[in-house]
N, C-alpha and C positions, 0 to 999 in steps of 0.2 A: 345603483340596481335595487331591485326586491328579488332577494334572491329564492325567499319562498316559496314568490310566482312562479316564478322561473320553474323549480322542483315541482310544483305541483303540475305542473305543465310538461314535466318532461317524466314522470311519475305518470300520467294517465296516458301520454301519444308515445311512451318512448324516447329515448335521448337520439337516433337520426332522424324523425319524425318533426319533435324539437329546432333540433339546427336544421332541417329544411324549412321549417316555418320562421324561423330567423335569417335564413337567407331570403327569404319570398320580403321578409320586414327592411330588411336591410338595401334590397333590392328597388322595393317600392321610395325609400328614405331617397335614395340617389335620383331615382326616377322624378319624385316631385320636388324635392330640394335642390338636387345637381346645379340647375338653371337659375340664373337672376332673370331672365328672361321669364318666368312661367306666367301665366297669361289667368293661372287658377290660381293662384298662392294662399288667396284668404278659403278657398274652398278646402285646398290642400291639407291644408295647416287644421281645418274643422275637423279633417276627418281622419286623421292620425294617432289625437289622444287616445281614443277608445282601445286601438289597437295598442299602443305604447304601454297603455298603463295593463292590457290583460299579459304583455310581459314582463310587467314592474319594476318599466324604466317610466319612472313621473315625472324627472326632471323631462325628459323628450317631453312628455304631456303638456305638463305645463310653456316651455317653449313653443310649441304647435298653438297653445292660447293665446299669450302673448304674441304672436304671428298672426292670427287672425283680428285681435284687436288691432295690430298697428296694421293691417290692408285698412280693415276699415276706417282708420280716422287718417290714412295715408303716410302713415310714419313706417314702412313698412323695410326698408332700406337695410336698417341698422340691425335689426331679425334674420334679416337674409342670412346675414352674416355670421350669427348664434348658429341657425340653424346648418350652415356648413361646416362651422367648427364642432358640430356634436357629429355631424355626418362624418368627420374623416376621423374620427373616434375609432371608428369600427370600419 
């Protein structure tokens, strides 16, 4: 995690608002990737890297790009498990 990016957000918005935003991102991750049945997985994977990058979570952005590519090629199941492992860390 890029703590400098998170520190910038914390400085600009304050600790409480930053924590609120991180909670929203965590809830969004769970909503988007909590189920293997998501029919919009490619769309969701495309939407998340910008948010992840904003908070300095570049690893998540990279995994999302892999998931999107896998959806487009039909090989998404392996990457669904990657997203679940990442999501379970939070």
